[in-house]
C-alpha positions, 0 to 999 in steps of 0.5 A, a space after each residue: 499499500 502506497 503512502 498516499 493510499 494509507 494517508 487517505 485510509 487514515 484520514 477517512 478513519 479519522 473522519 469516521 471517528 469524528 463523525 461517531 463522536 458527533 453522533 454520540 453527542 447528538 444521541 446522548 448529549 447528557 452523558 457526553 457533557 458530563 464526561 467532559 465535566 460540563 453538565 452538573 446539577 445546577 446547569 439548565 439542561 435544555 440550552 446545554 443539550 441544544 448546544 451539544 446536539 448542534 455540535 454533534 450535527 456539525 461533526 457528523 456533517 463535516 466529517 461525513 462530507 469530507 470522508 465522502 470526498 476523500 473517497 471520490 475526489 481526493 484532491 477536494 477531500 484532501 483540502 476539506 480534511 485540511 480544514 478540519 485538521 486546522 479545527 482539530 489542531 486549534 482545539 488542541 492548541 486552545 486546551 494547551 493554552 488553557 492548561 498553561 494559563 489555568 493551572 492544573 488541566 486535569 486528566 480529561 483535558 490532557 487526554 482530550 488535547 492529545 486526542 485532538 492533536 492526533 486527529 488533526 495530524 491524521 486529517 492533514 496527511 492527505 493534503 501533504 501527499 497530494 499538496 502539489 496537485 491541490 496547489 499547482 494542478 496536475 499539469 505542473 507535475 509532468 
């Protein structure tokens, strides 16, 4: 298996993981928000659940479309996956800044920071495999 095909496969797998995470948030927002430490007894549930479900919908739609294009139009899919990678890496950077400024990050935040970074790196792989094609077009490779 070539490194190009492997990068596409890993990016599609990362899209499946991101979409599954979105589906879990959409189906069971209370469980996922409690796991993140965002839901407790004093927090009003309906607005919090609406925000959680909105995030779940975003994750399902964005990762699903990116996976679709990675399979059928890899050049477009690589660019879409790169945009998702920037978002995941931004989330990891935000968690790192929070850990540095707020002190003790906690076990969940540290694990989520590593998870966000790994998903971001994995989603960026196809772009760097075919980046020359995406940026300059097919004719510049000849």
